[in-house]
N, C-alpha and C positions, 0 to 999 in steps of 0.2 A: 483305519478312518482316511477319508478323501482328504486330500490338500486343498485346499480355493487361498488363490489370490485376491491380491483385492486396491485394486486400482482406486488411489484417492483422487484420482481426477475427474472420477464418475459421481464423487460429490458436488460438485461444480455445476454440475447441472441442475442440481434443487436452486427452488427458488428463494432466496430471502431477501433481507429489510436492512436498512442501517440503523438504530437505534443507540442513544445515549441513557442510559439505564442511573440513576441516581438516589440520593439515598441524601439521612442525617442522622450523627449520633451525639446527641447530643448541641455542642457547638459548630462539631466539624459537620463539614461537607464534604460530599464523595459523589464519583462519577466516573464512568467509561463506557466503550463503546462498544456495544455487540452487534451479533449479526443475527442470536437466536431467541430474538422475543417473540413470542408467540399468543393468539388465541386461545388457548382450551374449550370452552366450554360457555355458550352464550346466557344459557339461565337455570346454574346463576352465572353471572358475567365473571368468569375466571382466566385468567395471563399465565406465562410461563417463562423463565427465562433460564438459561445454561449459561452459570458466571465462574472463572476459573476460583479455585479455592484461595488463592495467595492474591488476590484484587485488593486493595483497601477498601472496594467500595463494599466485596462481599460482608465484610467483618460488619462495619454500619449497617448492611439491610439483613443481616441475620442478628446483629445486638437489638435495632429500632423495631424490628418487625413490619419496615415499610418499606416500597421501592415505586419512583418512577418511573417510565419508560418518554422520551423523547422521540417521536416519527420524524428522524431527517429529511428536509427538502434535499432536491438534485442540486440546486443551489447553494448549501452546505460548504464552506471553502475546509481547503485541506490544513489549516493555520486550527481552524476550531476543530477539525478530527482528530489532529495530528495532537493538541493536548489535552483530548479527552481518549485519545487512543494509545497515544507513545509517550506519557508521563502517570506519574503514580499521583492521586492526593496526599499520600502518606510526605510528599516534599512541598506540594504547590497546591493553591489555593485556585482549581480549575475556575472556578464562579468568579474570580477578581475579575477579569475583564470578559466574561461571557453575561448577556443579556439572558436572565433569569426569574422565575416570579416561583412562590410557593403553594403548594396547593393548602384547604384547610387544616391536614395534618402536621402542615408546617415540614413536609417535605419538597427540597428543590426541585426544578424542573427546568431545562432551557430550552425559552420562547425564539432564540435565534434563528433564522432559516428553517424552522419546525412546520411541519404539518400537523400535529395532534400532541396530547401526551395523555397519558393513564397512571393512575395512580393504585396502588395496589397495596393487601397487608396479606401479608403471609400468613399463608395455612398448611404447607408443607416444605420441608425440602430430604429431595434426593440424592444421596450421594451417588456420582456416574463416574467414580475415578480420580482425575486432575479436576473436577468440574460439581458443583450444586448443581444438580436440576431447581430452581426454587418457582415454585407456583403461588400464585394470590389471589386475592375475589379484588376484585375491580372494584374501589370507591369512588373513585373518579373521572372523569374521559371528557375530552374538549378538542373539537377540530380549533386548529390555530393559523391557517389558512389553508388556501387552493392551490399550491406548488404540488407538483408530482412527488410523492416517494418516493427518495432516491433507494436501485437495490442494492444488493452489493454485486451485481452484474457492472453496472453504471457507475460504481465507486472504482472496479478494477477496469473496467474495459476503457471507458469517457476520462475519470480524474488520472489513471492510474497509480491506484492506492494500493498497497501492499497492506498483509493481513500480522497484525499483534502478537509475538510468538503466543500470550496468554489467549488468544482466540479461539473456541471450537473446533473451529476448520481451519487450525492454522496447519501448514505444509510446512517443513524445512524449507524446498525448492521453492516457496513462492515468499520467502522473508527478502524486508530489504538489503538490497545487495550495492554491489559496483556498479557504477555505468560502467559499456564497452572500453575496457584499456586500449591505449595504443601502445602501438610496437616500442619495444621498449629494445634501444640502443644499447651495445654491448657493453658491459662495465660499467652502467652509469644508470646510478637509481631514480626511481621516477620516484612522486613525490604528489597526492592528492589531499581531499579533505573528508572527514567525517564527520557526518551527522550523530552527535553524540544522545538524540534523541531516538533514531530509528534503525540507527546504522548504515545509511544509504553511503556511500562510496562514490567520488566524483575525484578524476583525476583530473585537476586544473592547478596551475604555480601559484595563481592570485585569486580568490572569491570577489565579485566585485561586491559592493556594497550591500547592491540592493538584490543580491542573490538571495532566493529560498529553496529550500530543502522541494522537490516534486514527489516526495513518500508523503513526509508530515506537513509542510508547511510552514517549517521551521526555519529562524530569520539565519545570516550568516554569523552572528553570534552565538548560534550553537555548534557550530563547525569546529573540527578540532584538526591541524594540518598533521599525516602520516605518511611513513613511509611503505609503497605500494611493493 
């Protein structure tokens, strides 16, 4: 059998967008960032999303049978992306500080920094390993602004964003990590601050009060002091 090598950098040549997929199960609202939301067919109008099995949002989608997808604009803040991409709806209400609306089925969708939204009813689920590929029949769709949609390349190259560990395109080499370390003096310990949301580390004695994580947009209160 011929041995084949896989260079995961080849996947980065593929074009993706950046979306917030959301659902509502009972009174619980959930949402997460994905880059794998796609139109599948036009007649009938169907879409698909690949989403990690462990995501709280995944359970809400499968239990309720419906989901929404918001197309994020290039203007979307790292704080918004960090809230939905690096935190879990099991612990916080992500919609509490996020502008949102509800479609006719009662499913929430994000309206701030949004280009469009699409609501769908689940018609199929395919197990693809760590993720489910969920196929939905579109029940509603609306353009929300004329802003340019954010591509995954723009998120990485312009905004300096990182890939959440549960994302379909996660590569350990691309995970949020430390800022470039300074030279260590012999026998002297180094200290820094680690973001408790995405794991980004900055080497600095004290963080300014207005410091925000360059990876996920979280503020100073979400950093903990660590020895490097």
